[in-house]
N, C-alpha and C positions, 0 to 999 in steps of 0.2 A: 950470777952475781946476786947480791941482797940491793933490793930496794929501799932505798931509804926515805922513810916518812918525814917530810916536811910539815911543819906548821905554817899557817898562811898567819902573818902578823899583820893586824890593822896599819894602815899607813895613814897621813895627816889628812887626806881626802875621806877616806872611813869616818874617821872622827867627826870631821867637819859635816859629813851626810847626816851623821847621828844625832848630833847637835841641832842641824836645822830640822829633823824630823821632831825632835823632842820640842824647839820653841814652836813649831806648829801645831802641836796636838795641844800646849800649853794654853795656847791663843785661842784655839777654837774651845777647849774646855772653858776660860774665863769669860769670852763672848758670850758661850749659852747660860752660864750660870751666874750672869749678873742679874741683880737684882733689877724686877721690870721697876720704872719709873711708875707712877701711880699718874697715869694719863686723864687727865680730865679735860673731856671736851667741851669747847666754849664758841659761842656763835659770835661771831667778830664781823666787823666791815671794814674793807678796805677798798682803795681807791687807784687805779691805774688811768694812762694815758694811751691811747692811739693815734698814733702820729700819721699826717699824710693820708686823709681818708678821702675819698672822692664824692663829689655830691651826690651820686645815683645811690652808693652805699648808705645813706643817713637812714634811710628806712630798715633795713634789715635789724637793728638792733633794737629791743623794746625791752620793758622792762619784763622780769620773769624769764627771761630768756637763761639758758644753762651756758656757763664758761666753761669750755674744756682747751687745755694747754696742746698745742700742735706738737710738741717735741716728746714729750714721754704718756700722751692723751691721757692725761689724769684730771680729775675735777676739779675746777678753781670754785667753784659758786654760784651764786645767781644773782641775776642783775636787779639791782635795788633803784638805780637812777641812773640817767647818761644826761650829759651836758655837752653841748653842741658850741666851739670855740671857733673862729676863723684860725687856719692853718697858717703862719708866720716862715717869714726867711728874713736873714741878715743882710742887707744891702748897705752900698758904699754910695753915699751921700758925697757925689763927685764934687759937689758947689763948697762944701763946706770940708769935707776929708770927715764926715764922722759919720759910724756904722749905725742903722738904722733898723727898726723892726716893720716891715713889709707886709702886708696880707697877701695869701697867695689866691687867686681867682679861682671856685671850683674845688678848692680845697680844706678840708676841715681837720681838725683836732676833738678828740671825744674824749672827754673824763667819764668814765664808767665806776661808779660805783657798786661793790660787788660784796654779798654776804656770804658768808660759808662758814662750815663748823670747822673746827681749829682744835691743834693739839699743841700746848707749848711744852717745848723739851729744853736741857738745858742750855743747847746751842741755836734755837732756831723756832718758829713759829712755822706748822705746816697743816695744809689742810687734811680733813681724816682721809682722803683719796691718797696722799704722800706729797703735794705740791706745796714745795719750800715758799715761804711769804716773807722776802726782804727789800725795804725799801731801797729804790735804787735799779732793783736788777730787772734784766731784760724780760717781757712780757710777749710772747707769742704764741696766739690762743686764738681759737672759732669762737663764735658769738653769733646764734642766729645764722644767717646765711651766709657769712664773710668771714675771713681771715685776716689778722691785723697785727700787729707788734705794736710795742710802747714799753713805759716804764711804770713801777709800781711807785705812786706818789706818796699814798699816805696809807698809814696803818693803825687800827686802834689796837691799843694794849690793852 
């Protein structure tokens, strides 16, 4: 018996696989050959608040301390000012039915001003270490001998 040589024809999935490989290669080439934006570093000041700090922890933060992100361990800058405010909570005044702000004894809110070397890209402002600064974003950081979380309140443009 004679063996008949059959030629394998590509099916739909073979063609789809080849297209995906070409698309991945084109994307990799595009990303690696983009013109590098001339990133100019600039010293910027930004402020964030740390919420619900215990009175015993107030001495842990001082001017000159370095700030580090807890999530990605990125440098965020150096503390230039610390403002201590009483921590407040909303409570219902049952007599009048109005919601009021009341101080929480032994708890404080800190407004920490930080100076950092930053780079401005098309979409964001980042520290040179890569930490993205956006007003309103959550901050989880280590300063001095403590860790705390809060929100970025202000950013110098």
